[in-house]
C-alpha positions as CSV (number, residue, x, y, z in Angstrom):
1,M,11.0,60.8,23.6
2,K,12.8,59.3,20.6
3,H,10.6,57.9,17.8
4,V,12.3,55.3,15.6
5,V,10.6,54.4,12.3
6,F,11.9,51.3,10.5
7,F,12.5,52.9,7.1
8,S,12.6,49.8,4.9
9,G,12.3,51.5,1.5
10,G,8.6,50.7,0.9
11,A,5.6,52.9,0.4
12,C,4.1,51.8,3.8
13,S,7.2,52.7,5.7
14,Y,7.2,56.1,4.1
15,C,3.5,56.7,5.0
16,T,4.3,55.4,8.5
17,A,7.1,58.0,8.9
18,K,4.9,60.7,7.5
19,R,2.1,60.1,10.1
20,V,4.6,59.9,13.0
21,I,6.2,63.2,11.9
22,E,2.8,64.8,11.7
23,N,2.2,63.7,15.3
24,V,5.5,64.3,17.0
25,G,7.6,66.5,14.7
26,K,10.5,65.6,12.4
27,E,13.1,66.7,15.0
28,N,12.0,63.8,17.2
29,V,12.0,61.1,14.5
30,V,14.8,58.8,13.4
31,L,14.4,56.9,10.1
32,L,16.3,53.7,10.5
33,F,17.4,51.8,7.4
34,T,19.0,48.4,7.7
35,D,20.8,47.7,4.5
36,T,20.8,44.0,3.6
37,K,23.4,44.7,0.8
38,I,21.2,42.9,-1.7
39,E,18.8,45.8,-2.2
40,D,17.5,46.9,-5.5
41,E,19.6,49.9,-6.7
42,D,16.6,52.1,-7.0
43,L,15.9,51.6,-3.3
44,Y,18.8,53.8,-2.3
45,R,17.5,56.6,-4.6
46,F,14.1,56.3,-3.0
47,I,15.1,56.3,0.7
48,N,17.4,59.3,0.2
49,E,14.8,61.3,-1.7
50,A,12.0,60.3,0.8
51,A,14.1,61.2,3.8
52,E,15.0,64.6,2.3
53,K,11.3,65.2,1.7
54,L,10.3,64.1,5.3
55,G,13.2,66.2,6.8
56,A,13.9,63.7,9.6
57,E,17.3,62.1,10.4
58,L,18.2,59.1,8.3
59,I,20.4,56.5,9.9
60,K,21.8,53.6,7.8
61,I,23.3,50.5,9.4
62,A,24.9,47.6,7.6
63,D,27.6,46.4,10.0
64,G,25.9,43.2,11.2
65,R,24.4,44.6,14.4
66,T,20.7,44.1,15.2
67,P,18.4,47.1,15.7
68,F,18.5,46.2,19.4
69,E,22.3,46.7,19.5
70,V,22.0,49.9,17.6
71,Y,19.5,51.3,20.2
72,R,21.8,50.3,23.0
73,D,24.8,51.8,21.3
74,S,22.8,55.0,20.8
75,S,21.7,55.1,24.4
76,Y,18.1,55.0,23.6
77,E,16.2,53.7,26.7
78,P,13.0,51.7,26.3
79,E,11.0,54.1,28.4
80,E,12.2,57.0,26.2
81,T,11.8,55.3,22.8
82,K,8.9,54.2,20.6
83,L,9.4,52.0,17.5
84,Y,7.2,52.2,14.4
85,L,6.7,49.4,11.9
86,G,5.3,49.7,8.4
87,L,2.5,47.1,8.8
88,D,-0.9,48.3,7.8
89,W,-4.5,47.5,8.7
90,T,-4.5,44.3,6.5
91,E,-1.7,42.8,8.5
92,T,-3.0,42.8,12.1
93,H,-2.2,39.1,12.4
94,R,1.5,40.0,12.4
95,F,1.4,42.6,15.2
96,N,1.9,40.4,18.3
97,A,5.3,38.9,17.3
98,P,7.2,42.2,16.8
99,R,5.9,43.5,20.1
100,K,7.1,40.4,21.8
101,N,10.5,40.3,20.0
102,W,11.2,44.0,20.6
103,A,10.1,44.1,24.2
104,P,10.6,46.1,26.4
105,F,10.4,48.7,23.6
106,K,6.9,49.8,22.6
107,V,6.0,49.1,19.0
108,E,3.2,50.9,17.2
109,Y,1.7,50.6,13.7
110,P,0.4,54.0,12.5
111,M,-0.8,52.6,9.1
112,S,-3.3,50.3,10.9
113,E,-5.2,53.4,12.1
114,A,-7.7,55.6,10.2
115,P,-7.6,56.9,7.6
116,Y,-7.0,53.5,6.2
117,L,-4.9,53.4,3.0
118,S,-4.4,50.6,0.5
119,K,-1.0,50.0,-1.1
120,V,-2.3,51.9,-4.2
121,D,-3.3,54.8,-1.9
122,M,0.2,54.8,-0.4
123,L,1.8,54.9,-3.9
124,E,-0.4,57.9,-4.7
125,V,0.8,59.6,-1.5
126,L,4.4,59.3,-2.8
127,K,3.4,60.7,-6.2
128,A,1.6,63.6,-4.5
129,D,4.7,64.4,-2.5
130,G,6.7,64.5,-5.7
131,I,8.6,61.2,-5.0
132,E,8.9,58.5,-7.7
133,P,7.8,55.2,-6.2
134,P,10.4,52.4,-6.1
135,R,10.6,50.6,-9.4
136,L,10.0,47.1,-8.0
137,Y,6.3,48.0,-7.4
138,A,5.9,48.8,-11.1
139,M,7.6,45.5,-11.9
140,G,4.9,43.7,-10.0
141,F,6.6,43.0,-6.7
142,A,4.7,43.2,-3.4
143,H,7.5,45.0,-1.6
144,N,10.7,47.0,-2.2
145,N,13.0,45.1,0.2
146,C,16.0,42.9,-0.4
147,G,16.2,43.5,-4.1
148,G,13.0,41.5,-4.7
149,F,14.3,38.5,-2.8
150,C,12.9,37.3,0.5
151,C,13.6,34.0,2.3
152,R,10.0,33.9,3.3
153,A,8.6,34.4,-0.2
154,G,6.3,32.0,-1.9
155,Q,6.0,30.4,-5.4
156,G,4.3,33.4,-6.9
157,H,6.9,35.9,-5.6
158,F,9.8,33.8,-6.7
159,A,8.2,33.2,-10.1
160,K,8.0,37.0,-10.5
161,L,11.7,37.3,-9.5
162,L,12.7,34.7,-12.1
163,E,10.7,36.6,-14.8
164,A,11.8,40.1,-13.9
165,L,15.3,39.7,-12.5
166,P,16.7,36.4,-13.6
167,D,20.2,37.2,-12.5
168,R,19.1,37.8,-8.9
169,Y,17.0,34.6,-9.0
170,A,20.1,32.7,-10.2
171,R,22.1,34.1,-7.2
172,A,19.4,33.1,-4.8
173,E,19.2,29.6,-6.4
174,Q,23.0,29.3,-6.1
175,E,23.0,30.4,-2.4
176,E,20.2,27.9,-1.6
177,N,22.1,25.1,-3.3
178,S,25.3,26.0,-1.4
179,M,23.4,25.9,1.9
180,R,21.9,22.5,1.1
181,E,25.3,21.1,0.4
182,L,26.8,22.7,3.5
183,L,24.2,21.3,5.8
184,G,23.7,18.1,4.0
185,K,19.9,18.5,4.4
186,D,16.9,18.7,2.2
187,I,16.0,22.4,3.0
188,A,14.6,25.2,0.8
189,F,13.2,28.7,1.1
190,M,9.8,27.4,0.1
191,K,7.6,24.5,0.8
192,K,5.1,22.8,-1.5
193,T,2.2,20.6,-0.4
194,M,2.0,17.3,-2.3
195,N,-0.4,14.6,-1.4
196,G,-1.3,16.5,1.8
197,V,2.3,16.7,2.9
198,A,4.4,20.0,2.9
199,K,7.9,19.3,1.6
200,P,10.9,21.6,0.8
201,Y,10.5,23.1,-2.7
202,T,13.8,24.4,-4.1
203,L,14.4,27.3,-6.3
204,R,15.9,25.0,-8.8
205,Q,12.8,22.9,-8.9
206,L,10.6,26.0,-9.2
207,R,12.6,27.3,-12.1
208,Q,12.5,23.9,-13.9
209,D,8.7,23.7,-13.3
210,V,8.3,27.2,-14.8
211,E,10.5,26.4,-17.7
212,S,8.5,23.2,-18.5
213,H,5.2,25.1,-18.0
214,K,4.1,23.1,-15.0
215,E,1.4,24.6,-12.8
216,I,2.7,26.5,-9.8
217,D,0.8,28.6,-7.2
218,L,1.1,32.1,-8.4
219,F,-1.1,33.3,-5.5
220,D,1.5,32.0,-3.0
221,I,3.3,35.2,-2.3
222,G,4.5,34.3,1.2
223,G,5.3,36.6,4.0
224,C,8.2,39.1,4.5
225,G,9.4,40.9,7.5
226,C,12.4,40.8,9.9
227,F,11.5,39.8,13.4
228,V,7.8,39.3,12.4
229,D,7.5,35.5,12.6
230,S,4.1,34.2,13.4
231,D,3.2,33.4,17.0
């Protein structure tokens, strides 16, 4: 049986891998990192250090293939493979979609099981193992993926990106503008409800609102996760 852990570069994926290794042994575990090529530079330090600590095989892919294609190319059969995703006990509402999208592979969530750990607890696990947590956490980001960017992020998350990493925000704003021009449509990564109607809310508008000190929803962090769309 091959056990594939989606090793995204976050504290939860590290703790997920650690639990799986404790149960099945490091020789049976593959740590799969899919590089989006817009990752924070500290992420690469983290995954290499974390993988060395865990002692399991680390596979990096960045050639455009989906994980499903990688499994097929590696001859992993569904009945001989389990997939592990770094979603914890606070995210049970996100469990069904990955299981449906990754069928017929079996998907499990070790961090949804006891002992239950908070994100703070997981960061303490890293420190106890002698691994410096990814810097984006200390900067106030909820995750360590995609260099602080996420197409599913909300107003609060993008406001943090604008504050902490303005160059990356500028790139995301430019990319969004280019896509709007290409499609000729009023689209945006975010939506904002005005007068009871949800409308596209562009990164340019958010930046202008922040710069003019207009009120935005700092608690709107949004959701992030590949292949984990809501049902």
